PAZAPA-4460 file (N, C-alpha, C; in steps of 0.05 Angstrom, whole numbers, plus 32768, in hexadecimal, padded with zeros to 4 digits):
% residues 260
    n_x    n_y    n_z   ca_x   ca_y   ca_z    c_x    c_y    c_z   seq   type   mol
   8133   75A1   7B1D   811D   75A5   7B0B   8104   75B1   7B19     1      M     A
   80FF   75A7   7B31   80E9   75B2   7B41   80ED   75D0   7B45     2      M     A
   8105   75D8   7B4B   810B   75F4   7B50   8105   7604   7B37     3      K     A
   810D   75FA   7B20   8108   7609   7B07   80EA   760B   7B01     4      E     A
   80DC   75F6   7B07   80BF   75F5   7B01   80B0   7608   7B13     5      Y     A
   80B7   7609   7B2D   80A8   761A   7B40   80B2   7636   7B40     6      L     A
   80CA   763B   7B37   80D5   7656   7B37   80D8   7661   7B54     7      G     A
   80CE   7679   7B58   80D1   7687   7B72   80C0   7679   7B88     8      N     A
   80AE   7668   7B81   809E   765A   7B95   80AD   7643   7BA2     9      A     A
   80C4   763C   7B96   80D4   7625   7BA1   80E1   762D   7BBB    10      Y     A
   80E2   761A   7BCD   80EF   761F   7BE8   80FD   7606   7BF1    11      S     A
   8108   7608   7C09   8115   75F1   7C15   8101   75DD   7C22    12      S     A
   80E7   75E5   7C22   80D2   75D3   7C2C   80C8   75C2   7C15    13      N     A
   80D1   75A9   7C15   80CC   7597   7BFF   80AF   758D   7BFE    14      H     A
   80A2   758C   7C15   8085   7586   7C16   8076   759C   7C07    15      L     A
   807C   75B5   7C0E   806F   75CB   7C01   8075   75CB   7BE3    16      R     A
   808E   75C5   7BDB   8095   75C4   7BBF   8084   75B1   7BB0    17      N     A
   8081   7599   7BBA   8071   7585   7BAC   8054   758D   7BAA    18      F     A
   8049   7598   7BBF   802D   75A0   7BBF   8029   75B7   7BAB    19      C     A
   803A   75CA   7BAB   8038   75E0   7B97   803C   75D6   7B7B    20      L     A
   804E   75C3   7B78   8053   75B7   7B5D   8039   75AA   7B53    21      Y     A
   802D   7599   7B64   8014   758B   7B5A   7FFE   759F   7B55    22      W     A
   7FFC   75B4   7B65   7FE7   75C8   7B60   7FEC   75D6   7B45    23      I     A
   8004   75DD   7B40   800A   75EB   7B27   8005   75D8   7B0F    24      K     A
   800E   75C0   7B12   800A   75AC   7AFC   7FED   75A8   7AF6    25      V     A
   7FDD   75A4   7B0B   7FC0   759E   7B07   7FB0   75B6   7AFD    26      L     A
   7FB8   75CE   7B07   7FA9   75E6   7AFF   7FAE   75EE   7AE2    27      E     A
   7FC4   75E6   7AD7   7FCA   75EE   7ABB   7FC1   75DA   7AA6    28      C     A
   7FB4   75C5   7AAE   7FAD   75B0   7A9B   7F9C   75BA   7A84    29      R     A
   7F89   75CB   7A89   7F76   75D4   7A74   7F84   75E6   7A5F    30      E     A
   7F9C   75EF   7A65   7FA9   7601   7A52   7FB7   75F1   7A3B    31      R     A
   7FB7   75D7   7A3D   7FC4   75C6   7A29   7FAF   75B7   7A19    32      Y     A
   7FB5   75B5   79FF   7FA2   75A8   79ED   7FA1   758A   79F1    33      A     A
   7FB7   757E   79FB   7FB8   7561   79FE   7FC5   755A   7A18    34      S     A
   7FBE   7542   7A22   7FCA   7538   7A3B   7FE8   7535   7A38    35      F     A
   7FF1   752B   7A21   800E   7526   7A1C   801E   7540   7A1E    36      D     A
   8013   7555   7A11   8020   756F   7A11   8022   757A   7A2E    37      E     A
   800D   7576   7A3D   800C   757F   7A59   8021   7570   7A69    38      W     A
   8023   7556   7A65   8037   7546   7A74   8053   754F   7A6D    39      R     A
   8059   7552   7A53   8074   7559   7A4A   807E   7573   7A57    40      K     A
   806B   7586   7A5B   8073   75A0   7A65   8070   75A4   7A83    41      N     A
   8064   7590   7A91   805F   7594   7AAD   8066   757D   7AC0    42      N     A
   8064   7565   7AB6   806A   754E   7AC7   8088   754D   7ACD    43      D     A
   808E   754B   7AE6   80AA   754D   7AEE   80BB   7537   7AE1    44      L     A
   80B0   751F   7ADF   80C0   7509   7AD2   80C6   7510   7AB5    45      D     A
   80B2   751B   7AA7   80B7   7523   7A8B   80CA   753A   7A89    46      C     A
   80C8   754D   7A9B   80DB   7564   7A9B   80F7   755B   7A9E    47      L     A
   80FC   7548   7AB0   8117   753E   7AB5   8122   752F   7A9D    48      Y     A
   810F   7522   7A8E   8118   7511   7A77   8110   751D   7A5D    49      L     A
   8112   7538   7A5B   810F   7546   7A41   80F4   7541   7A33    50      D     A
   80DF   753F   7A43   80C5   753C   7A36   80BE   7520   7A2E    51      G     A
   80CF   750D   7A36   80CA   74F1   7A2E   80B1   74E6   7A3D    52      E     A
   809E   74DC   7A2E   8085   74D3   7A3A   8087   74B8   7A47    53      L     A
   809D   74AA   7A43   80A2   7491   7A51   80AE   7495   7A6D    54      R     A
   80B2   74AE   7A74   80BD   74B5   7A8F   80AA   74AD   7AA5    55      A     A
   80B4   74A6   7ABC   80A4   74A0   7AD3   80B3   74A6   7AEC    56      D     A
   80A4   74A9   7B02   80B0   74AD   7B1C   80B6   7493   7B29    57      T     A
   80CE   748F   7B34   80D6   7476   7B40   80C6   7472   7B5A    58      L     A
   80C6   7486   7B6C   80B8   7483   7B86   80A6   749B   7B8A    59      M     A
   808D   7496   7B8D   8079   74AB   7B90   807E   74BD   7BA9    60      S     A
   807A   74D7   7BA5   807C   74E9   7BBC   8062   74EB   7BCB    61      A     A
   804C   74E9   7BBC   8032   74EC   7BC9   802B   74D6   7BDD    62      W     A
   8033   74BE   7BD7   802C   74A7   7BE9   8036   74AC   7C06    63      T     A
   804F   74B2   7C0B   8058   74B6   7C27   804C   74D0   7C32    64      P     A
   8047   74E4   7C21   803A   74FD   7C2B   801F   74F6   7C37    65      I     A
   800F   74E8   7C27   7FF4   74E0   7C30   7FF5   74CF   7C48    66      K     A
   8007   74BC   7C48   800A   74A9   7C5F   800E   74B9   7C79    67      W     A
   8023   74CA   7C78   802A   74D9   7C90   8013   74EC   7C98    68      V     A
   8009   74FB   7C85   7FF3   750E   7C8A   7FDB   7500   7C96    69      A     A
   7FD2   74EA   7C8A   7FBB   74DC   7C94   7FC0   74D1   7CAF    70      D     A
   7FD8   74C6   7CB3   7FDE   74BA   7CCD   7FDF   74CF   7CE4    71      H     A
   7FEC   74E5   7CDF   7FEF   74FA   7CF4   7FD4   7508   7CFA    72      L     A
   7FC1   7505   7CE7   7FA7   7513   7CEC   7F90   7500   7CEF    73      N     A
   7F96   74E6   7CF4   7F81   74D2   7CF6   7F6E   74D8   7D0E    74      R     A
   7F78   74E5   7D22   7F67   74EB   7D39   7F50   74FE   7D32    75      G     A
   7F54   750F   7D1E   7F40   7522   7D16   7F2E   7518   7CFF    76      T     A
   7F36   7501   7CF4   7F27   74F6   7CDE   7F2D   7503   7CC3    77      G     A
   7F42   7514   7CC2   7F49   7522   7CAA   7F5B   750F   7C99    78      V     A
   7F54   750C   7C7F   7F65   74FE   7C6C   7F6B   7510   7C55    79      T     A
   7F7F   750A   7C46   7F88   751C   7C31   7F88   750E   7C15    80      F     A
   7F81   751E   7C01   7F80   7514   7BE6   7F8E   7529   7BD4    81      R     A
   7F9C   751F   7BC0   7FA9   7531   7BAE   7F94   7540   7B9E    82      K     A
   7F7F   7533   7B96   7F69   753F   7B88   7F4F   7537   7B96    83      I     A
   7F40   754A   7BA1   7F27   7544   7BAE   7F10   7547   7B9A    84      S     A
   7F0A   7532   7B8C   7EF6   7533   7B77   7EDA   7539   7B83    85      R     A
   7ECB   754A   7B75   7EB1   7552   7B7F   7EB1   7569   7B92    86      G     A
   7EC9   7572   7B99   7ECB   7589   7BAB   7ECB   75A3   7B9C    87      S     A
   7EC3   75B9   7BA9   7EC4   75D3   7B9C   7EE0   75DC   7B96    88      S     A
   7EF3   75D1   7BA6   7F10   75D6   7BA1   7F1E   75BB   7BA2    89      D     A
   7F21   75AE   7B8B   7F2D   7593   7B8A   7F49   7592   7B94    90      P     A
   7F57   75A9   7B95   7F73   75AA   7B9E   7F76   75B4   7BBB    91      L     A
   7F60   75B4   7BC9   7F5F   75C0   7BE4   7F74   75B3   7BF6    92      H     A
   7F76   7598   7BF5   7F89   758A   7C07   7FA6   7591   7C01    93      D     A
   7FAC   7594   7BE8   7FC7   759C   7BE0   7FCD   75B8   7BEA    94      L     A
   7FB9   75CA   7BE9   7FBE   75E5   7BF2   7FC3   75E6   7C10    95      R     A
   7FB3   75D7   7C20   7FB7   75D9   7C3D   7FD1   75CB   7C45    96      I     A
   7FDA   75B6   7C36   7FF3   75AA   7C3C   800A   75BC   7C34    97      L     A
   8007   75CB   7C1F   801C   75DE   7C16   8020   75F4   7C2B    98      A     A
   800A   75FD   7C36   800B   7612   7C4B   8013   7606   7C66    99      E     A
   8008   75EE   7C6B   800E   75DE   7C83   800E   75EE   7C9D   100      N     A
   8022   75FF   7CA1   8024   760F   7CBA   8027   75FD   7CD3   101      K     A
   8032   75E5   7CCE   8037   75D4   7CE5   801E   75C6   7CF0   102      G     A
   8007   75CB   7CE4   7FEE   75C1   7CEF   7FEA   75A4   7CE8   103      C     A
   7FEB   759E   7CCE   7FE5   7583   7CC5   7FFE   7570   7CC5   104      Y     A
   8015   757C   7CBE   802D   756C   7CBE   8042   757C   7CCD   105      I     A
   8043   7578   7CE8   8056   7587   7CF9   8073   7580   7CF3   106      P     A
   8082   7595   7CEC   809E   7591   7CE4   80B0   7583   7CF8   107      G     A
   80AA   7585   7D11   80BB   7579   7D26   80B6   755C   7D2A   108      R     A
   80A1   7551   7D1F   809B   7535   7D23   80AF   7524   7D14   109      H     A
   80B8   750E   7D20   80CC   74FD   7D14   80C4   74F2   7CF9   110      E     A
   80AB   74EB   7CF6   80A1   74E1   7CDD   80A4   74F6   7CC7   111      L     A
   809E   750F   7CCE   809F   7525   7CBB   80BC   752B   7CB3   112      V     A
   80CE   7529   7CC6   80EA   752D   7CBF   80F3   7518   7CAB   113      K     A
   80EB   74FF   7CAE   80F1   74EA   7C9B   80E4   74F0   7C80   114      L     A
   80CB   74F9   7C81   80BD   74FF   7C69   80CA   7515   7C59   115      L     A
   80D3   752A   7C67   80E0   7541   7C5A   80FA   7538   7C4C   116      Y     A
   8109   7526   7C59   8121   751C   7C4D   811B   750C   7C34   117      R     A
   8106   74FB   7C37   80FD   74EC   7C20   80F6   74FE   7C08   118      F     A
   80E6   7513   7C0E   80DD   7525   7BF9   80F4   7534   7BEC   119      L     A
   8108   753A   7BFC   8120   7547   7BF1   812D   7535   7BDB   120      E     A
   812E   751B   7BE1   8139   7508   7BCD   8126   7505   7BB6   121      L     A
   810C   7505   7BBB   80F8   74FF   7BA6   80F7   7515   7B91   122      A     A
   8102   752D   7B96   8103   7542   7B83   8119   753D   7B6E   123      E     A
   812C   752D   7B74   8144   752C   7B64   8141   751B   7B4A   124      L     A
   8152   7520   7B37   8151   7512   7B1D   8152   74F3   7B20   125      R     A
   8160   74EA   7B34   8164   74CD   7B38   814A   74BF   7B41   126      C     A
   8135   74CE   7B46   811C   74C1   7B4D   810A   74BE   7B35   127      N     A
   8115   74C1   7B1D   8105   74BF   7B05   8112   74AC   7AF1   128      F     A
   8102   749B   7AE5   810C   7486   7AD4   80FF   7487   7AB8   129      I     A
   810A   7478   7AA6   80FF   7477   7A8A   80F5   745A   7A86   130      L     A
   80DB   7458   7A82   80CF   743E   7A7E   80D2   7434   7A61   131      L     A
   80D1   741A   7A5C   80D3   7410   7A41   80BB   7419   7A2F   132      P     A
   80A4   741B   7A3C   808B   7424   7A2E   807C   7436   7A42   133      F     A
   806F   744B   7A38   8061   745D   7A4A   8049   744F   7A57   134      R     A
   803E   743A   7A4A   8027   742C   7A55   802E   741E   7A6F   135      E     A
   8047   741B   7A74   8050   740E   7A8D   804B   7420   7AA5   136      M     A
   8049   743A   7AA0   8045   744E   7AB6   802D   7448   7AC7   137      N     A
   8015   7448   7ABC   7FFD   7441   7ACD   7FFD   7425   7AD7   138      P     A
   800B   7413   7AC8   800B   73F7   7AD0   801D   73F2   7AE9   139      S     A
   802F   7405   7AEF   803E   7402   7B08   802D   7407   7B20   140      R     A
   8016   7413   7B1D   8004   7418   7B33   7FEE   7402   7B33   141      Y     A
   7FE3   73FE   7B1C   7FCD   73EA   7B1A   7FD0   73DC   7AFF   142      Q     A
   7FD1   73C2   7AFF   7FD3   73B3   7AE6   7FC0   739C   7AE6   143      C     A
   7FBE   738E   7ACF   7FAD   7377   7ACD   7FBE   735F   7AC6   144      F     A
   7FBA   7349   7AD5   7FC7   7330   7AD0   7FB1   731D   7AC8   145      I     A
   7FAF   7318   7AAE   7F97   730B   7AA4   7F7F   731D   7AA7   146      G     A
   7F6B   7314   7AB4   7F53   7325   7AB9   7F53   7331   7AD6   147      N     A
   7F68   732C   7AE4   7F6A   7334   7B00   7F77   734F   7B03   148      E     A
   7F6A   7362   7B11   7F76   737C   7B16   7F89   7379   7B2E   149      K     A
   7FA2   7382   7B2A   7FB7   7380   7B3E   7FC2   739B   7B45   150      V     A
   7FC3   73A2   7B5F   7FCD   73BC   7B68   7FEA   73BA   7B6F   151      W     A
   7FFB   73CA   7B62   8018   73CA   7B68   8020   73E4   7B77   152      L     A
   800F   73F8   7B76   8012   7411   7B86   802C   7420   7B7F   153      F     A
   8037   741C   7B68   8051   7429   7B60   8068   7421   7B72   154      D     A
   8065   740C   7B82   807B   7404   7B94   8092   73F9   7B83   155      E     A
   80AA   7402   7B89   80C2   73F9   7B7A   80C6   73DB   7B7C   156      V     A
   80C5   73CF   7B94   80C8   73B2   7B95   80B4   73A3   7B83   157      P     A
   809B   73AD   7B83   8086   73A0   7B72   808D   73A2   7B55   158      A     A
   8096   73BA   7B4D   809F   73BE   7B31   80B5   73AA   7B2A   159      T     A
   80C9   73A8   7B3B   80E0   7397   7B35   80D9   7379   7B36   160      L     A
   80C4   7372   7B44   80BB   7357   7B43   80AA   7351   7B2A   161      S     A
   8098   7363   7B24   8085   735E   7B0E   8091   7361   7AF2   162      H     A
   80A8   736E   7AF0   80B4   7370   7AD5   80BF   7355   7ACB   163      I     A
   80C1   7341   7ADD   80C9   7327   7AD5   80B1   7315   7ACE   164      F     A
   8099   731F   7AD3   8081   730F   7ACD   8075   7319   7AB3   165      D     A
   8076   7307   7A9F   806C   730E   7A84   804E   7314   7A84   166      K     A
   803F   730A   7A98   8023   7310   7A99   801D   732B   7AA6   167      K     A
   8032   7337   7AB2   802F   7351   7AC0   8041   7366   7AB2   168      S     A
   8052   7373   7AC0   8063   7388   7AB4   8078   737D   7AA1   169      L     A
   807D   7363   7AA3   808F   7356   7A90   8087   7358   7A73   170      G     A
   806D   735E   7A6F   8064   7360   7A53   806F   7378   7A44   171      R     A
   807B   738A   7A54   8087   73A2   7A47   80A4   739D   7A3F   172      F     A
   80AE   7385   7A43   80C9   737D   7A3C   80C9   7365   7A2A   173      F     A
   80DE   7362   7A19   80DF   734C   7A07   80E9   7332   7A15   174      E     A
   80F7   7335   7A2B   8100   731E   7A39   8111   7326   7A51   175      G     A
   811C   7312   7A5F   812B   7317   7A78   8143   7328   7A73   176      K     A
   8151   7324   7A5D   8169   7334   7A57   8162   7352   7A55   177      D     A
   814B   7358   7A49   8143   7374   7A46   813B   737F   7A61   178      Q     A
   812F   736F   7A72   8128   7377   7A8D   8141   737F   7A9C   179      V     A
   8155   736D   7A9C   816E   7372   7AAA   817C   738B   7A9F   180      I     A
   817B   738E   7A85   8187   73A5   7A78   817A   73BF   7A81   181      G     A
   815F   73BF   7A84   8150   73D6   7A8D   8157   73DD   7AAA   182      W     A
   8158   73C8   7ABB   815F   73CC   7AD7   817B   73DA   7AD9   183      V     A
   818E   73D1   7AC9   81A8   73DC   7ACA   81A9   73F9   7ABF   184      K     A
   819A   73FD   7AAA   8199   7418   7A9D   818E   742C   7AB0   185      R     A
   817A   7424   7AC0   816D   7437   7AD2   817A   7436   7AEE   186      E     A
   818F   7427   7AF1   819F   7426   7B0A   818E   741C   7B21   187      H     A
   817F   7406   7B1C   816E   73FB   7B30   8179   73E0   7B3B   188      L     A
   8193   73DB   7B36   819F   73C2   7B3F   819E   73BE   7B5D   189      E     A
   819F   73D5   7B6C   819F   73D3   7B89   8184   73CB   7B94   190      M     A
   8171   73C8   7B83   8157   73BE   7B8C   8157   73A0   7B8E   191      G     A
   816E   7394   7B89   8170   7376   7B8B   8186   736F   7B9F   192      F     A
   8181   7359   7BAC   8195   734F   7BC0   81AA   733D   7BB2   193      E     A
   81C2   733E   7BBE   81D8   732C   7BB5   81E0   7331   7B98   194      D     A
   81DA   7349   7B8D   81E1   7350   7B72   81D5   733D   7B5D   195      N     A
   81BE   7331   7B64   81B0   731F   7B52   8196   732C   7B48   196      K     A
   8196   7333   7B2F   817E   7340   7B23   816A   732B   7B1A   197      I     A
   815A   7322   7B2C   8145   730E   7B26   812F   7312   7B3B   198      D     A
   8117   7307   7B35   8100   730C   7B47   8104   7301   7B63   199      P     A
   8115   72ED   7B66   8119   72E1   7B81   812B   72F1   7B93   200      G     A
   8137   7306   7B88   814A   7316   7B98   8141   7334   7B9A   201      H     A
   8128   733A   7B95   811F   7356   7B98   811E   735D   7BB5   202      V     A
   8129   7374   7BBC   8129   737D   7BD8   810D   7385   7BE0   203      R     A
   8102   737A   7BF6   80E8   7382   7BFF   80E9   739E   7C0C   204      P     A
   80D3   73AD   7C0A   80D2   73C7   7C16   80D1   73C4   7C35   205      L     A
   80C3   73B0   7C3D   80C0   73AB   7C5A   80C4   738D   7C5E   206      I     A
   80D1   7386   7C73   80D6   736A   7C79   80BC   735B   7C7B   207      K     A
   80BA   7344   7C6E   80A2   7334   7C6F   808E   733A   7C59   208      G     A
   8092   7350   7C49   8080   7357   7C34   808B   734D   7C19   209      L     A
   807B   733B   7C0C   8083   7330   7BF3   8083   7346   7BDE   210      D     A
   809A   734C   7BD1   809C   7362   7BBE   8088   735E   7BA7   211      P     A
   8081   7345   7BA0   806E   7341   7B8A   8052   7348   7B92   212      Y     A
   804C   7347   7BAC   8030   734C   7BB5   8030   7364   7BC8   213      N     A
   8033   737C   7BBE   8034   7394   7BCF   8019   739A   7BDD   214      P     A
   801B   73A9   7BF3   8003   73B1   7C01   8003   73CF   7C06   215      K     A
   7FEC   73DB   7C06   7FE9   73F7   7C0B   7FE9   73FA   7C2A   216      W     A
   8000   7401   7C35   8004   7401   7C52   7FFD   741B   7C60   217      L     A
   7FE5   7425   7C5B   7FDD   743D   7C69   7FCC   7438   7C81   218      T     A
   7FC2   7420   7C83   7FB0   7419   7C99   7FBE   7408   7CAE   219      E     A
   7FB8   740D   7CC7   7FC4   73FE   7CDD   7FC0   73E0   7CDA   220      E     A
   7FA8   73D8   7CD1   7FA2   73BC   7CCF   7FB3   73AE   7CBA   221      K     A
   7FBA   73BD   7CA4   7FCB   73B2   7C90   7FE7   73AE   7C9A   222      E     A
   7FF0   73C2   7CAA   800B   73BF   7CB5   800C   73A8   7CC8   223      I     A
   7FF7   73A5   7CD8   7FF6   738E   7CEB   7FF7   7374   7CDC   224      K     A
   7FE9   7373   7CC4   7FE9   735B   7CB5   8004   7353   7CAA   225      G     A
   8015   7366   7CA4   8030   7361   7C9A   8041   7355   7CB0   226      V     A
   8040   7361   7CC8   8052   7359   7CDD   8045   7347   7CF2   227      Y     A
   802B   7345   7CF1   801E   7334   7D05   8021   733F   7D22   228      G     A
   8023   7359   7D23   8027   7366   7D3D   800E   7377   7D43   229      V     A
   8005   7377   7D5C   7FEE   7387   7D64   7FF7   73A1   7D70   230      F     A
   7FF2   73B7   7D62   7FFB   73D1   7D6B   7FE6   73DD   7D7C   231      F     A
   7FE8   73DA   7D95   7FD5   73E6   7DA7   7FE0   7400   7DB4   232      T     A
   7FFA   7404   7DB2   8007   741B   7DBE   800D   742F   7DA8   233      D     A
   8001   7447   7DAB   8004   745C   7D96   8021   7463   7D91   234      L     A
   8031   7465   7DA6   804D   746C   7DA2   805C   7457   7D92   235      N     A
   8055   743D   7D97   8061   7427   7D88   8059   7429   7D6B   236      F     A
   803F   742F   7D66   8036   7432   7D4A   8044   7449   7D3C   237      F     A
   8048   745F   7D4A   8056   7476   7D3F   8073   746D   7D37   238      N     A
   807F   745E   7D4A   809A   7454   7D45   809B   7443   7D2C   239      F     A
   8087   7431   7D2A   8086   741E   7D13   8083   742D   7CF9   240      F     A
   8071   7441   7CF8   806D   7450   7CE0   8087   745F   7CD9   241      L     A
   8094   746A   7CED   80AD   7477   7CE9   80C2   7464   7CDE   242      G     A
   80C2   744C   7CE8   80D5   7437   7CDE   80CF   7431   7CC1   243      E     A
   80B5   7430   7CB9   80AF   742B   7C9D   80BA   7441   7C8B   244      F     A
   80B5   745A   7C93   80BF   7470   7C83   80DD   7470   7C82   245      L     A
   80EA   7469   7C98   8107   7467   7C98   8110   7452   7C84   246      F     A
   8102   743B   7C84   8109   7426   7C70   8105   7430   7C54   247      R     A
   80EF   743F   7C50   80EA   744B   7C36   8100   745E   7C2E   248      L     A
   8109   746E   7C41   811F   7480   7C3C   8139   7472   7C35   249      F     A
   813F   745D   7C45   8157   744D   7C40   8156   7440   7C25   250      I     A
   813E   7435   7C1E   813A   7427   7C05   8140   743A   7BEE   251      Y     A
   8136   7453   7BF0   813A   7466   7BDB   8158   746D   7BD8   252      M     A
   8165   7472   7BEE   8181   7479   7BED   8192   7463   7BE2   253      T     A
   818A   744A   7BE8   8198   7433   7BDD   8195   7432   7BBF   254      V     A
   817C   7436   7BB6   8176   7437   7B99   8186   744D   7B8B   255      F     A
   8186   7464   7B97   8192   747B   7B8A   81B0   747E   7B90   256      L     A
   81BA   746C   7BA1   81D6   746B   7BA7   81E0   7485   7BB3   257      K     A
   81CF   7491   7BC4   81D5   74AA   7BD0   81DC   74A6   7BED   258      M     A
   81EF   74B6   7BF8   81F7   74B3   7C14   81E0   74BB   7C27   259      P     A
   81DF   74AF   7C3E   81CB   74B7   7C52   81D3   74D2   7C5F   260      L     A
***
């Protein structure tokens, strides 16, 4: 579907594909009378699911792109945003990542190789799901439990944990049987250990991280907090970040039941 959407601009460089896709999607917004019509005709999840507004992306492509780009350029102080609000060119970062030229994300770096493989999978139909209600889409990133704002960051383990909590994402389901039925319909069974679809058997993204309480792991101090390890050696930190992306890659292939 990405190839059809981008036409001749599509290439084997999946980082460039995603950046060009987001640029095209965002630049055409004003041509549509409504947000829904814009989504139906441009959002990749809707395109894969015949314009269905309940469509959603299983695993975000932008999150690992930003993580790797920010990490590899931390020495220069450069950080990346999908939309730079207040800038004369809000899509500037997407444009420079699309052109890249090996400057910001060097293709030979091991992290980048893992990222490219991840993005290759992220383009595919199997990375898109159908939610029970479209309102669940933004709630997978940020939801309210009572009066408390809770950040889930679109993490799959967090989603699979919170759908069992009636005060959280569970409010979009009538009961546990419907939750289990949805998990099976969307082929998310492999997100659970021992073939048990319940909150106590959700596979964590990283060892030691409670699936119900996800963390935005872009900062070194957050990663240290998860593992209790002091990363004073840059090479060791690079290895650790590579290990995280590798786990992310493995997690996705397990979910999608695709060979490595």
